[in-house]
LUMBA-309407 format. One record per residue: residue number from 1; residue in one letter; x, y, z of N, C-alpha, C in turn. Coordinates in steps of 0.1 Angstrom, whole numbers, m for minus. Layout:
BEGIN
{rec NUM,"A",{X,Y,Z},{X,Y,Z},{X,Y,Z}},
...
end
This chain:
BEGIN
{rec 1,"X",{8,m12,m1},{0,0,0},{10,12,0}},
{rec 2,"X",{6,22,m10},{13,34,m10},{12,42,2}},
{rec 3,"X",{21,52,7},{21,59,17},{8,68,19}},
{rec 4,"X",{4,73,6},{m10,81,6},{m21,72,9}},
{rec 5,"X",{m20,60,4},{m32,50,8},{m33,47,23}},
{rec 6,"X",{m22,45,29},{m19,43,41},{m24,54,51}},
{rec 7,"X",{m19,67,46},{m26,78,54},{m41,79,52}},
{rec 8,"X",{m47,77,42},{m61,77,40},{m69,65,48}},
{rec 9,"X",{m61,52,47},{m67,42,56},{m67,45,73}},
{rec 10,"X",{m55,52,75},{m53,55,90},{m64,64,93}},
{rec 11,"X",{m65,75,86},{m76,86,89},{m90,81,89}},
{rec 12,"X",{m92,71,80},{m106,66,80},{m107,58,95}},
{rec 13,"X",{m98,50,97},{m98,40,110},{m100,49,122}},
{rec 14,"X",{m93,61,121},{m94,70,135},{m107,76,134}},
{rec 15,"X",{m113,79,124},{m127,84,123},{m138,75,127}},
{rec 16,"X",{m135,63,124},{m143,51,127},{m144,50,143}},
{rec 17,"X",{m131,52,147},{m129,50,162},{m136,59,170}},
{rec 18,"X",{m132,74,164},{m138,83,173},{m153,84,172}},
{rec 19,"X",{m160,80,158},{m175,78,160},{m179,67,169}},
{rec 20,"X",{m173,57,168},{m177,46,178},{m175,49,194}},
{rec 21,"X",{m163,57,197},{m163,63,211},{m172,73,215}},
{rec 22,"X",{m175,79,205},{m187,89,208},{m201,85,209}},
{rec 23,"X",{m203,74,202},{m217,65,202},{m215,59,215}},
{rec 24,"X",{m206,52,218},{m206,45,233},{m206,55,244}},
{rec 25,"X",{m199,68,244},{m202,76,254},{m215,81,256}},
{rec 26,"X",{m222,84,243},{m236,89,242},{m244,78,249}},
{rec 27,"X",{m241,64,246},{m252,54,251},{m249,52,266}},
{rec 28,"X",{m237,52,271},{m234,51,285},{m241,64,293}},
{rec 29,"X",{m240,76,289},{m246,86,293},{m260,87,294}},
{rec 30,"X",{m265,80,282},{m280,81,282},{m285,69,291}},
{rec 31,"X",{m278,59,293},{m281,46,303},{m280,52,316}},
{rec 32,"X",{m270,58,321},{m268,63,332},{m279,75,335}},
{rec 33,"X",{m282,82,327},{m293,92,331},{m306,83,333}},
{rec 34,"X",{m308,73,325},{m322,67,326},{m323,59,339}},
{rec 35,"X",{m310,53,343},{m311,45,356},{m309,53,369}},
{rec 36,"X",{m305,67,367},{m302,76,378},{m318,78,385}},
{rec 37,"X",{m318,76,398},{m331,76,405},{m334,91,406}},
{rec 38,"X",{m348,93,408},{m352,106,413},{m350,108,427}},
{rec 39,"X",{m342,116,431},{m340,117,447},{m346,127,454}},
{rec 40,"X",{m351,127,465},{m358,136,473},{m353,134,488}},
{rec 41,"X",{m354,142,497},{m348,141,510},{m361,143,520}},
{rec 42,"X",{m359,135,530},{m369,136,544},{m362,139,554}},
{rec 43,"X",{m366,150,562},{m360,155,574},{m371,154,585}},
{rec 44,"X",{m369,143,591},{m379,138,601},{m373,138,614}},
{rec 45,"X",{m381,136,625},{m376,134,640},{m376,120,642}},
{rec 46,"X",{m365,113,638},{m365,98,639},{m362,95,654}},
{rec 47,"X",{m356,104,660},{m352,101,676},{m357,114,681}},
{rec 48,"X",{m359,113,695},{m362,123,705},{m376,124,707}},
{rec 49,"X",{m382,134,712},{m394,134,717},{m406,133,708}},
{rec 50,"X",{m403,136,696},{m413,136,682},{m411,123,674}},
{rec 51,"X",{m405,113,681},{m400,102,673},{m412,94,667}},
{rec 52,"X",{m423,94,675},{m434,85,673},{m442,92,660}},
{rec 53,"X",{m440,105,659},{m445,112,648},{m435,109,634}},
{rec 54,"X",{m422,110,636},{m413,106,627},{m416,93,621}},
{rec 55,"X",{m418,82,630},{m420,69,624},{m432,68,617}},
{rec 56,"X",{m444,76,620},{m454,75,612},{m453,81,598}},
{rec 57,"X",{m446,93,599},{m443,98,586},{m434,92,577}},
{rec 58,"X",{m424,85,583},{m415,74,574},{m424,66,567}},
{rec 59,"X",{m434,59,576},{m443,48,570},{m450,51,558}},
{rec 60,"X",{m455,64,560},{m462,69,547},{m456,71,536}},
{rec 61,"X",{m443,77,537},{m434,80,528},{m429,67,520}},
{rec 62,"X",{m427,57,528},{m423,45,523},{m435,36,515}},
{rec 63,"X",{m446,38,519},{m457,32,512},{m459,39,501}},
{rec 64,"X",{m459,52,499},{m461,60,487},{m448,56,476}},
{rec 65,"X",{m437,56,483},{m425,55,473},{m425,40,468}},
{rec 66,"X",{m428,29,475},{m430,17,471},{m442,16,459}},
{rec 67,"X",{m452,22,461},{m463,24,453},{m458,28,438}},
{rec 68,"X",{m451,40,440},{m445,48,427},{m436,38,420}},
{rec 69,"X",{m428,32,429},{m417,23,422},{m423,11,415}},
{rec 70,"X",{m432,6,421},{m440,m7,417},{m447,m4,403}},
{rec 71,"X",{m451,7,401},{m458,13,390},{m450,18,378}},
{rec 72,"X",{m435,14,383},{m426,20,370},{m418,32,373}},
{rec 73,"X",{m421,37,386},{m414,49,388},{m417,62,382}},
{rec 74,"X",{m410,73,381},{m414,87,377},{m408,86,361}},
{rec 75,"X",{m417,85,353},{m411,86,340},{m399,75,335}},
{rec 76,"X",{m401,63,342},{m393,53,343},{m380,52,350}},
{rec 77,"X",{m379,62,360},{m370,64,370},{m375,63,383}},
{rec 78,"X",{m367,52,392},{m373,49,404},{m371,61,414}},
{rec 79,"X",{m379,61,424},{m378,74,435},{m370,67,445}},
{rec 80,"X",{m361,76,449},{m352,73,461},{m354,84,473}},
{rec 81,"X",{m357,81,485},{m359,89,495},{m346,89,505}},
{rec 82,"X",{m339,100,506},{m329,100,516},{m334,107,527}},
{rec 83,"X",{m332,100,540},{m335,104,553},{m325,109,560}},
{rec 84,"X",{m329,121,568},{m321,125,579},{m328,129,592}},
{rec 85,"X",{m321,127,604},{m329,127,614},{m327,141,620}},
{rec 86,"X",{m335,149,622},{m335,163,630},{m336,162,645}},
{rec 87,"X",{m338,151,650},{m340,147,665},{m350,157,670}},
{rec 88,"X",{m359,163,663},{m368,173,668},{m360,187,673}},
{rec 89,"X",{m349,189,668},{m342,200,673},{m338,208,660}},
{rec 90,"X",{m340,222,661},{m337,232,649},{m325,232,645}},
{rec 91,"X",{m315,232,654},{m301,234,651},{m297,221,644}},
{rec 92,"X",{m300,209,649},{m297,197,642},{m303,196,629}},
{rec 93,"X",{m317,202,628},{m324,201,615},{m316,208,605}},
{rec 94,"X",{m312,221,609},{m307,230,599},{m292,223,594}},
{rec 95,"X",{m285,216,602},{m273,209,598},{m278,198,589}},
{rec 96,"X",{m287,191,593},{m291,179,584},{m298,185,570}},
{rec 97,"X",{m305,196,571},{m310,201,558},{m298,206,549}},
{rec 98,"X",{m288,213,555},{m278,216,545},{m270,206,540}},
{rec 99,"X",{m270,192,549},{m262,181,542},{m272,176,530}},
{rec 100,"X",{m286,176,531},{m294,170,520},{m293,178,507}},
{rec 101,"X",{m290,194,508},{m287,203,498},{m273,201,493}},
{rec 102,"X",{m265,203,500},{m251,201,496},{m242,189,491}},
{rec 103,"X",{m248,177,498},{m241,166,495},{m250,157,488}},
{rec 104,"X",{m263,156,489},{m271,148,483},{m277,154,471}},
{rec 105,"X",{m278,167,470},{m282,178,460},{m297,172,458}},
{rec 106,"X",{m305,172,466},{m318,169,464},{m326,182,460}},
{rec 107,"X",{m335,182,453},{m342,195,448},{m353,198,459}},
{rec 108,"X",{m357,187,466},{m371,188,474},{m368,180,488}},
{rec 109,"X",{m373,187,499},{m370,180,513},{m385,181,518}},
{rec 110,"X",{m389,167,523},{m401,167,532},{m397,170,545}},
{rec 111,"X",{m404,179,554},{m400,182,565},{m412,180,576}},
{rec 112,"X",{m406,181,589},{m416,180,602},{m410,188,612}},
{rec 113,"X",{m419,190,622},{m415,196,635},{m416,212,632}},
{rec 114,"X",{m425,220,639},{m426,233,635},{m411,241,638}},
{rec 115,"X",{m406,239,649},{m391,246,653},{m384,244,639}},
{rec 116,"X",{m381,231,635},{m372,228,625},{m379,235,611}},
{rec 117,"X",{m390,233,608},{m396,239,595},{m393,254,595}},
{rec 118,"X",{m394,261,606},{m394,275,606},{m379,280,606}},
{rec 119,"X",{m369,271,611},{m354,273,612},{m348,271,596}},
{rec 120,"X",{m356,261,588},{m349,257,576},{m357,265,564}},
{rec 121,"X",{m368,270,566},{m374,277,555},{m367,287,549}},
{rec 122,"X",{m361,297,557},{m352,308,549},{m342,300,541}},
{rec 123,"X",{m335,291,546},{m325,284,539},{m330,280,525}},
{rec 124,"X",{m343,273,527},{m348,266,515},{m351,278,504}},
{rec 125,"X",{m355,290,508},{m356,301,499},{m343,305,493}},
{rec 126,"X",{m334,306,501},{m320,311,497},{m315,301,487}},
{rec 127,"X",{m314,290,491},{m307,278,481},{m317,273,471}},
{rec 128,"X",{m330,278,470},{m339,275,462},{m341,260,461}},
{rec 129,"X",{m345,255,473},{m349,240,473},{m362,238,479}},
{rec 130,"X",{m372,232,473},{m385,230,477},{m387,224,490}},
{rec 131,"X",{m393,229,500},{m395,223,515},{m410,221,515}},
{rec 132,"X",{m414,209,518},{m429,206,518},{m430,200,534}},
{rec 133,"X",{m438,209,541},{m443,204,554},{m454,196,555}},
{rec 134,"X",{m454,184,561},{m465,174,561},{m469,170,574}},
{rec 135,"X",{m465,180,585},{m469,176,598},{m469,187,607}},
{rec 136,"X",{m461,197,606},{m459,207,615},{m470,217,615}},
{rec 137,"X",{m477,221,627},{m488,229,628},{m487,245,631}},
{rec 138,"X",{m475,249,635},{m473,263,638},{m480,271,628}},
{rec 139,"X",{m490,281,633},{m494,292,625},{m486,299,617}},
{rec 140,"X",{m473,302,622},{m462,309,615},{m458,304,603}},
{rec 141,"X",{m459,290,601},{m454,283,590},{m462,291,576}},
{rec 142,"X",{m473,293,578},{m479,299,564},{m475,313,562}},
{rec 143,"X",{m470,319,572},{m465,333,572},{m452,332,560}},
{rec 144,"X",{m444,322,561},{m434,320,552},{m436,312,541}},
{rec 145,"X",{m448,307,539},{m450,298,526},{m454,307,514}},
{rec 146,"X",{m444,313,508},{m448,321,496},{m438,320,483}},
{rec 147,"X",{m427,311,487},{m417,309,477},{m415,294,475}},
{rec 148,"X",{m405,287,484},{m401,275,482},{m408,266,493}},
{rec 149,"X",{m413,271,502},{m419,265,513},{m434,262,508}},
{rec 150,"X",{m441,249,511},{m454,247,510},{m458,238,522}},
{rec 151,"X",{m471,239,526},{m475,232,538},{m487,224,534}},
{rec 152,"X",{m486,211,537},{m498,202,532},{m504,197,546}},
{rec 153,"X",{m500,202,558},{m507,199,571},{m516,212,575}},
{rec 154,"X",{m528,208,581},{m536,215,587},{m527,225,597}},
{rec 155,"X",{m532,237,596},{m524,245,604},{m531,247,618}},
{rec 156,"X",{m525,249,631},{m529,251,642},{m537,261,644}},
{rec 157,"X",{m534,273,634},{m544,285,636},{m559,281,630}},
{rec 158,"X",{m558,272,620},{m573,267,614},{m580,259,626}},
{rec 159,"X",{m572,250,633},{m579,242,642},{m583,250,653}},
{rec 160,"X",{m575,259,657},{m577,268,670},{m590,277,665}},
{rec 161,"X",{m590,283,655},{m603,290,650},{m615,282,651}},
{rec 162,"X",{m615,270,645},{m626,261,644},{m630,258,659}},
{rec 163,"X",{m620,255,667},{m625,253,681},{m631,265,686}},
{rec 164,"X",{m626,276,685},{m632,288,690},{m646,291,685}},
{rec 165,"X",{m648,290,673},{m660,291,666},{m671,283,671}},
{rec 166,"X",{m667,269,673},{m676,260,680},{m680,262,693}},
{rec 167,"X",{m669,264,702},{m669,266,716},{m680,279,718}},
{rec 168,"X",{m678,290,713},{m685,301,715},{m697,300,711}},
{rec 169,"X",{m703,291,702},{m714,290,697},{m724,281,709}},
{rec 170,"X",{m716,270,713},{m724,260,722},{m721,264,736}},
{rec 171,"X",{m711,271,739},{m708,275,753},{m704,290,755}},
{rec 172,"X",{m714,301,751},{m712,313,751},{m706,321,764}},
{rec 173,"X",{m696,326,764},{m691,335,775},{m687,325,786}},
{rec 174,"X",{m684,312,782},{m681,302,793},{m662,301,793}},
{rec 175,"X",{m658,302,804},{m644,302,804},{m637,290,799}},
{rec 176,"X",{m628,291,793},{m618,278,788},{m605,279,792}},
{rec 177,"X",{m601,268,797},{m585,268,802},{m578,262,791}},
{rec 178,"X",{m565,266,789},{m557,262,779},{m543,255,784}},
{rec 179,"X",{m539,244,781},{m526,238,783},{m518,234,772}},
{rec 180,"X",{m507,240,772},{m498,239,759},{m483,235,761}},
{rec 181,"X",{m476,230,749},{m464,228,749},{m455,240,748}},
{rec 182,"X",{m444,242,756},{m436,254,754},{m426,252,741}},
{rec 183,"X",{m432,250,729},{m426,250,717},{m432,258,707}},
{rec 184,"X",{m427,258,694},{m433,267,684},{m449,265,681}},
{rec 185,"X",{m449,252,681},{m464,248,677},{m474,251,688}},
{rec 186,"X",{m470,248,700},{m479,250,711},{m480,265,715}},
{rec 187,"X",{m469,272,714},{m473,287,716},{m479,294,707}},
{rec 188,"X",{m476,292,694},{m483,299,685},{m496,295,682}},
{rec 189,"X",{m500,283,683},{m515,278,684},{m522,284,695}},
{rec 190,"X",{m516,284,707},{m522,290,721},{m525,304,717}},
{rec 191,"X",{m517,312,711},{m517,326,709},{m531,330,700}},
{rec 192,"X",{m532,320,688},{m544,322,680},{m557,319,688}},
{rec 193,"X",{m557,309,695},{m568,303,702},{m571,312,711}},
{rec 194,"X",{m562,320,719},{m565,328,730},{m571,341,725}},
{rec 195,"X",{m565,347,714},{m569,360,709},{m582,359,703}},
{rec 196,"X",{m586,348,698},{m599,344,691},{m609,344,700}},
{rec 197,"X",{m607,337,711},{m616,335,722},{m618,349,728}},
{rec 198,"X",{m608,356,732},{m611,369,738},{m617,378,729}},
{rec 199,"X",{m616,377,717},{m621,386,706},{m637,383,705}},
{rec 200,"X",{m640,370,709},{m655,365,710},{m661,368,722}},
{rec 201,"X",{m652,374,733},{m660,375,745},{m660,363,756}},
{rec 202,"X",{m651,352,752},{m650,342,762},{m637,343,768}},
{rec 203,"X",{m637,344,780},{m626,346,791},{m617,333,791}},
{rec 204,"X",{m605,335,790},{m594,324,792},{m593,323,807}},
{rec 205,"X",{m595,312,814},{m596,309,826},{m582,307,831}},
{rec 206,"X",{m573,299,822},{m560,298,829},{m553,294,814}},
{rec 207,"X",{m538,299,816},{m531,294,801},{m517,289,806}},
{rec 208,"X",{m517,276,807},{m505,270,813},{m496,263,803}},
{rec 209,"X",{m484,266,804},{m474,259,795},{m466,247,802}},
{rec 210,"X",{m459,240,795},{m451,230,801},{m438,227,791}},
{rec 211,"X",{m428,223,797},{m416,220,788},{m418,205,780}},
{rec 212,"X",{m410,205,770},{m411,193,761},{m405,181,769}},
{rec 213,"X",{m410,170,768},{m406,159,776},{m411,159,790}},
{rec 214,"X",{m417,167,794},{m421,168,809},{m430,154,811}},
{rec 215,"X",{m430,149,822},{m438,138,827},{m448,142,838}},
{rec 216,"X",{m446,152,847},{m456,154,857},{m460,170,853}},
{rec 217,"X",{m475,168,850},{m483,179,848},{m492,184,859}},
{rec 218,"X",{m489,178,872},{m500,181,883},{m499,195,887}},
{rec 219,"X",{m489,205,887},{m487,218,888},{m496,225,880}},
{rec 220,"X",{m495,223,867},{m503,230,858},{m518,228,859}},
{rec 221,"X",{m522,211,860},{m534,210,861},{m540,214,875}},
{rec 222,"X",{m532,216,886},{m538,221,898},{m543,235,896}},
{rec 223,"X",{m534,244,888},{m538,257,886},{m550,258,879}},
{rec 224,"X",{m552,249,868},{m563,249,860},{m576,245,868}},
{rec 225,"X",{m574,236,877},{m585,232,887},{m590,244,895}},
{rec 226,"X",{m581,252,899},{m583,262,909},{m591,274,902}},
{rec 227,"X",{m586,275,887},{m593,285,881},{m608,283,879}},
{rec 228,"X",{m614,270,882},{m629,268,882},{m634,264,865}},
{rec 229,"X",{m625,264,858},{m629,261,843},{m634,246,842}},
{rec 230,"X",{m644,245,834},{m650,231,833},{m647,225,819}},
{rec 231,"X",{m640,235,811},{m635,231,798},{m620,235,796}},
{rec 232,"X",{m615,226,788},{m599,228,787},{m596,226,772}},
{rec 233,"X",{m585,232,766},{m581,227,754},{m567,224,754}},
{rec 234,"X",{m564,212,750},{m549,205,752},{m542,207,738}},
{rec 235,"X",{m530,213,739},{m521,214,729},{m507,207,731}},
{rec 236,"X",{m509,195,734},{m497,187,735},{m487,183,725}},
{rec 237,"X",{m475,180,726},{m467,178,714},{m465,164,711}},
{rec 238,"X",{m462,155,721},{m461,140,717},{m474,132,723}},
{rec 239,"X",{m474,121,717},{m485,112,721},{m483,109,736}},
{rec 240,"X",{m470,106,741},{m468,104,756},{m472,116,765}},
{rec 241,"X",{m471,127,758},{m476,140,767},{m490,139,767}},
{rec 242,"X",{m495,138,756},{m512,136,757},{m516,126,766}},
{rec 243,"X",{m511,116,767},{m516,105,774},{m514,108,789}},
{rec 244,"X",{m501,114,793},{m499,116,806},{m508,126,811}},
{rec 245,"X",{m511,136,802},{m519,149,808},{m533,141,812}},
{rec 246,"X",{m539,134,802},{m553,128,803},{m552,119,817}},
{rec 247,"X",{m543,111,817},{m542,104,829},{m542,109,842}},
{rec 248,"X",{m531,119,843},{m531,127,855},{m543,136,855}},
{rec 249,"X",{m552,140,847},{m563,148,849},{m572,138,856}},
{rec 250,"X",{m572,126,851},{m583,116,858},{m578,112,874}},
{rec 251,"X",{m565,110,873},{m558,107,889},{m563,121,898}},
{rec 252,"X",{m563,131,893},{m566,143,901},{m581,147,903}},
{rec 253,"X",{m589,135,895},{m603,140,897},{m606,153,891}},
{rec 254,"X",{m599,158,881},{m601,170,876},{m615,172,868}},
{rec 255,"X",{m625,177,873},{m639,181,865},{m636,189,855}},
{rec 256,"X",{m631,183,844},{m630,191,830},{m630,184,820}},
{rec 257,"X",{m636,189,810},{m640,183,795},{m628,189,786}},
{rec 258,"X",{m620,179,782},{m610,183,772},{m613,182,758}},
{rec 259,"X",{m610,193,752},{m609,195,737},{m595,194,732}},
{rec 260,"X",{m591,192,719},{m579,192,714},{m579,191,700}},
{rec 261,"X",{m565,189,693},{m565,190,678},{m561,177,673}},
{rec 262,"X",{m560,177,661},{m559,163,653},{m546,157,657}},
{rec 263,"X",{m534,163,664},{m523,155,667},{m527,145,677}},
{rec 264,"X",{m540,146,685},{m543,136,695},{m544,122,689}},
{rec 265,"X",{m548,120,677},{m550,108,672},{m540,98,666}},
{rec 266,"X",{m534,92,677},{m524,83,673},{m527,69,682}},
{rec 267,"X",{m522,58,677},{m523,46,686},{m517,46,698}},
{rec 268,"X",{m505,55,699},{m499,56,710},{m506,62,722}},
{rec 269,"X",{m514,72,718},{m520,80,726},{m532,71,734}},
{rec 270,"X",{m538,64,727},{m547,54,731},{m542,43,739}},
{rec 271,"X",{m530,38,735},{m526,28,743},{m521,32,755}},
{rec 272,"X",{m514,45,757},{m509,50,771},{m521,55,779}},
{rec 273,"X",{m531,60,771},{m541,69,781},{m552,60,785}},
{rec 274,"X",{m554,50,777},{m564,40,780},{m579,47,782}},
{rec 275,"X",{m585,43,792},{m598,49,795},{m598,65,798}},
{rec 276,"X",{m586,68,801},{m586,85,806},{m588,93,793}},
{rec 277,"X",{m587,86,781},{m590,93,769},{m604,95,766}},
{rec 278,"X",{m612,87,771},{m625,86,770},{m633,101,770}},
{rec 279,"X",{m641,103,757},{m649,115,758},{m639,128,753}},
{rec 280,"X",{m628,126,751},{m621,138,748},{m625,143,732}},
{rec 281,"X",{m626,155,728},{m632,160,716},{m622,167,708}},
{rec 282,"X",{m620,164,696},{m609,168,688},{m612,171,676}},
{rec 283,"X",{m605,182,668},{m607,185,655},{m598,176,646}},
{rec 284,"X",{m603,176,632},{m596,166,623},{m598,171,609}},
{rec 285,"X",{m589,169,600},{m593,171,586},{m605,164,582}},
{rec 286,"X",{m615,171,574},{m625,163,569},{m623,153,562}},
{rec 287,"X",{m630,140,561},{m629,129,552},{m642,121,554}},
{rec 288,"X",{m644,114,545},{m656,104,545},{m651,92,550}},
{rec 289,"X",{m656,87,562},{m653,73,568},{m656,63,557}},
{rec 290,"X",{m666,64,549},{m669,53,539},{m660,53,526}},
{rec 291,"X",{m651,64,526},{m644,65,514},{m635,51,510}},
{rec 292,"X",{m636,48,497},{m630,35,493},{m613,39,493}},
{rec 293,"X",{m609,50,491},{m596,53,491},{m589,51,505}},
{rec 294,"X",{m597,57,515},{m594,56,529},{m591,42,532}},
{rec 295,"X",{m605,35,528},{m603,19,533},{m591,12,527}},
{rec 296,"X",{m591,13,512},{m579,7,507},{m565,11,512}},
{rec 297,"X",{m563,23,516},{m551,28,522},{m547,21,537}},
{rec 298,"X",{m559,22,545},{m558,17,558},{m556,m1,557}},
{rec 299,"X",{m561,m7,548},{m558,m19,544},{m545,m22,540}},
{rec 300,"X",{m540,m13,531},{m526,m15,530},{m515,m14,540}},
{rec 301,"X",{m518,m4,549},{m510,m1,560},{m513,m11,570}},
{rec 302,"X",{m525,m18,573},{m525,m29,582},{m516,m40,577}},
{rec 303,"X",{m516,m43,565},{m510,m56,558},{m495,m53,559}},
{rec 304,"X",{m490,m41,560},{m475,m37,559},{m472,m36,573}},
{rec 305,"X",{m479,m29,581},{m472,m26,594},{m481,m31,607}},
{rec 306,"X",{m492,m38,604},{m500,m46,614},{m507,m36,622}},
{rec 307,"X",{m511,m24,620},{m519,m15,626},{m527,m6,617}},
{rec 308,"X",{m531,6,623},{m539,16,616},{m530,28,612}},
{rec 309,"X",{m533,36,603},{m525,48,601},{m532,61,606}},
{rec 310,"X",{m522,69,611},{m528,81,618},{m526,94,608}},
{rec 311,"X",{m529,104,612},{m528,117,604},{m515,118,596}},
{rec 312,"X",{m503,116,602},{m490,120,598},{m486,108,587}},
{rec 313,"X",{m492,98,589},{m489,86,578},{m496,92,566}},
{rec 314,"X",{m509,96,568},{m517,101,555},{m512,113,549}},
{rec 315,"X",{m507,124,556},{m503,135,550},{m490,133,543}},
{rec 316,"X",{m482,125,549},{m468,122,542},{m471,112,529}},
{rec 317,"X",{m478,104,531},{m482,96,517},{m486,105,507}},
{rec 318,"X",{m497,114,510},{m502,121,500},{m492,132,495}},
{rec 319,"X",{m482,135,504},{m472,146,498},{m463,138,488}},
{rec 320,"X",{m459,125,490},{m450,119,482},{m457,118,468}},
{rec 321,"X",{m469,112,469},{m477,112,457},{m479,124,448}},
{rec 322,"X",{m482,135,456},{m484,147,449},{m471,153,442}},
{rec 323,"X",{m460,152,449},{m448,155,446},{m443,146,434}},
{rec 324,"X",{m445,133,434},{m442,125,422},{m450,131,409}},
{rec 325,"X",{m462,132,410},{m471,136,401},{m467,149,393}},
{rec 326,"X",{m462,159,404},{m456,172,399},{m443,169,390}},
{rec 327,"X",{m434,160,395},{m421,157,388},{m423,151,375}},
{rec 328,"X",{m433,141,374},{m436,134,363},{m442,144,354}},
{rec 329,"X",{m449,154,357},{m455,163,347},{m449,175,342}},
{rec 330,"X",{m440,180,352},{m434,192,350},{m418,192,351}},
{rec 331,"X",{m414,182,356},{m396,183,358},{m393,179,371}},
{rec 332,"X",{m379,178,373},{m373,173,383},{m366,184,391}},
{rec 333,"X",{m363,194,385},{m357,207,392},{m366,215,402}},
{rec 334,"X",{m359,220,412},{m366,227,423},{m376,237,418}},
{rec 335,"X",{m370,244,407},{m380,254,400},{m391,248,396}},
{rec 336,"X",{m390,237,388},{m401,229,382},{m411,226,391}},
{rec 337,"X",{m407,218,403},{m414,213,412},{m423,225,420}},
{rec 338,"X",{m415,237,423},{m423,246,429},{m435,252,419}},
{rec 339,"X",{m431,254,407},{m440,259,400},{m453,250,397}},
{rec 340,"X",{m450,236,396},{m458,226,394},{m468,226,406}},
{rec 341,"X",{m462,227,420},{m470,227,430},{m480,239,431}},
{rec 342,"X",{m474,248,427},{m482,262,428},{m496,262,418}},
{rec 343,"X",{m493,252,406},{m503,250,397},{m514,240,401}},
{rec 344,"X",{m513,232,413},{m522,223,417},{m536,230,423}},
{rec 345,"X",{m545,224,416},{m560,227,419},{m567,216,423}},
{rec 346,"X",{m573,215,433},{m584,203,439},{m575,191,437}},
{rec 347,"X",{m564,188,441},{m557,176,442},{m566,166,451}},
{rec 348,"X",{m566,155,447},{m574,145,453},{m566,134,463}},
{rec 349,"X",{m566,142,477},{m557,132,486},{m567,123,494}},
{rec 350,"X",{m561,116,502},{m569,107,511},{m581,113,521}},
{rec 351,"X",{m578,128,522},{m586,135,530},{m597,141,519}},
{rec 352,"X",{m597,138,507},{m606,143,497},{m599,154,489}},
{rec 353,"X",{m605,162,482},{m600,172,473},{m596,185,483}},
{rec 354,"X",{m583,190,479},{m579,202,486},{m571,211,476}},
{rec 355,"X",{m570,223,481},{m562,232,471},{m554,241,481}},
{rec 356,"X",{m544,248,474},{m536,257,484},{m545,271,485}},
{rec 357,"X",{m545,278,498},{m551,288,501},{m545,301,495}},
{rec 358,"X",{m545,313,502},{m540,323,497},{m525,323,497}},
{rec 359,"X",{m520,316,508},{m506,313,508},{m504,297,501}},
{rec 360,"X",{m489,293,502},{m489,280,496},{m493,270,507}},
{rec 361,"X",{m504,272,516},{m506,262,526},{m520,256,522}},
{rec 362,"X",{m522,244,526},{m536,236,522},{m547,244,530}},
{rec 363,"X",{m558,247,522},{m569,250,529},{m577,239,531}},
{rec 364,"X",{m578,234,546},{m586,224,549},{m599,226,556}},
{rec 365,"X",{m609,218,554},{m620,217,561},{m620,208,572}},
{rec 366,"X",{m627,210,583},{m625,204,596},{m638,196,600}},
{rec 367,"X",{m636,187,609},{m646,180,614},{m644,177,628}},
{rec 368,"X",{m651,172,635},{m652,167,650},{m650,153,651}},
{rec 369,"X",{m641,148,659},{m640,134,662},{m639,133,678}},
{rec 370,"X",{m642,122,684},{m642,120,696},{m636,106,703}},
{rec 371,"X",{m633,102,714},{m627,89,718},{m639,83,724}},
{rec 372,"X",{m643,70,719},{m655,63,725},{m651,49,726}},
{rec 373,"X",{m651,42,737},{m648,27,739},{m633,25,733}},
{rec 374,"X",{m625,34,735},{m611,31,730},{m609,33,716}},
{rec 375,"X",{m618,40,709},{m618,40,694},{m619,56,691}},
{rec 376,"X",{m612,62,679},{m615,75,676},{m625,73,664}},
{rec 377,"X",{m638,81,667},{m650,81,660},{m653,93,654}},
{rec 378,"X",{m660,95,644},{m665,108,639},{m675,113,650}},
{rec 379,"X",{m678,127,650},{m687,133,657},{m694,145,651}},
{rec 380,"X",{m707,144,651},{m713,155,643},{m709,169,647}},
{rec 381,"X",{m713,170,661},{m706,182,669},{m706,180,683}},
{rec 382,"X",{m696,187,691},{m697,184,705},{m712,190,711}},
{rec 383,"X",{m714,183,722},{m726,186,727},{m726,190,742}},
{rec 384,"X",{m713,189,746},{m710,193,759},{m697,201,760}},
end
């Protein structure tokens, strides 16, 4: 072969090699992209005083994740959830949130615990990462929900106003005592309830706070008893605290009818409080007890975990399903997810259809429930 022909052959071979290399690189990149999971973060209290809520939230997230992946994932890509433990502490939560952003590079984080949500919300806006609250109730959360923060949990303000509206109608001008946890959710909800009651001419007979993880509430209960109030509103933080307050109220023969909010309804509360929980009346997101979706979900939960799902399992399940729907239809970047969530109207969750209100917070309709014979049951309206 002449030198000229050898040069032509070598050039052609080199071109073929380059084409093959480029094709292989493209195929590898395409394969890697197709196999790369859609990653989101979950910042939960997996240890500490809010661990029972963290467990419920994680179970709801896992049920939704497994459903999504069993159905083929999100546009063919499986969903991966990276968990971080806030320990129910704001400082620890900030560190864990920054890790999810900087190390794991997630575009979205599911969060819980009011103090943690309030601490990381400004960071979410600054770093442009979507933050979805699926359990915290502080009324202040909705004040910050106007950019990358969204709240799918009924606000403590909504439950407080619902309580005040009903109470002033059935017990006009009757004093009400308040017992609350000294944290963001307890204090902020207490403030809304107290201001709403006073605005309606209802005296607040006593307003007593307690520190998280307290086990002895007799001092606060004695003050409530001395106030002469016949009705009280309980804003406890953990199921253990709910149960201890109710048991100690019974031990002290406190002649008080307790009202409360949706956080009361957990299996742990009933197990620990036993008959001391009988007759407690509390607000809850409105749903149909005959809903097939609710029945199917409870059946799925029971077959997986051997029990029944509480509000935190429901809201976290709904949150994951909603987020996956948005990512599928709008994209997986934080901007895509934020804009997609803003466009949600009448999303069909387990508590029925809901939409975001004036802020990026779910506008919830509420109902009454009570504890009867060790069961949580719907109640048309309190009668006492």
